[in-house]
N, C-alpha and C positions, 0 to 999 in steps of 0.2 A: 951526395944528395943530402945526407943528414947534416953535414957541416954547413951547407948552404942554408938549410932551414934554420939551423941554430943561429947563424949570423943574421938572417932575416929577423928572427924573433928578438934577438939582442938589439937590432936597429929600431924595431918597433918599441921596445921598452925604453930605449934611450929617447926616442921621440916623445913618448908619453911623459917621461920625467921632465924633459925640456918644456913641454907644453904646460905641465903643472907649475913649474917654476915661473914661466912667463905670465900665467894667469894670476899667480900669487902676487907677483910684482905689480901687475895692473890693478888688482884689487886693493893693494895697499895705497895706491894713489887715488882711488875712487873717493869722491866726496861723500857719497851715501851708499852703504852696502845694501844689496837686495837681500831680502829674507832668505835664509838657507833653504827652507822648504820650497820656495819658488824656483830656486836654482836646481835643486835635486829633481823636482817634478818635471822640468823641461826635458830631462834625459830619459824619462820613462814613457813607454808607449801607452796611449790612453786605453786601448783594449787590444787583446790578442789578435794577431792576423789570422785570417782563414787560410786554408791550404791554397786556395785559388789566388789570394793576395800574395802569398809567399812565392808561388810560382811566377806570377807576373813580375815581381820585384827581381827574382833571379834572372828572368829572361831580359829585363832591362839592363841589369848589370852585365850579363853575358854579351849582349849586343854592344854595350859601351866599351868592352874590352876587345872587341873585334872578333868575337866568337861566331861560328857558323851555326845556322839553325838546321838541324838534321831531323827529319821525320822518319820514323820506322813504320812500315806497313804491317 
């Protein structure tokens, strides 16, 4: 299980590096670069999520992955 997790993490890191290289190449070809602050702010949440919002997001992701909803009494 540890080897599988290590391999998965390595794949994610490799995907991240490939994505960064792809975006760098695309930006080199851009006629006008957007301001760095606008690019960085797109990735930041505007305000922290409430616990209810977090739970709703987890439920959506769980359902999208085919998970079952189980209610405990």
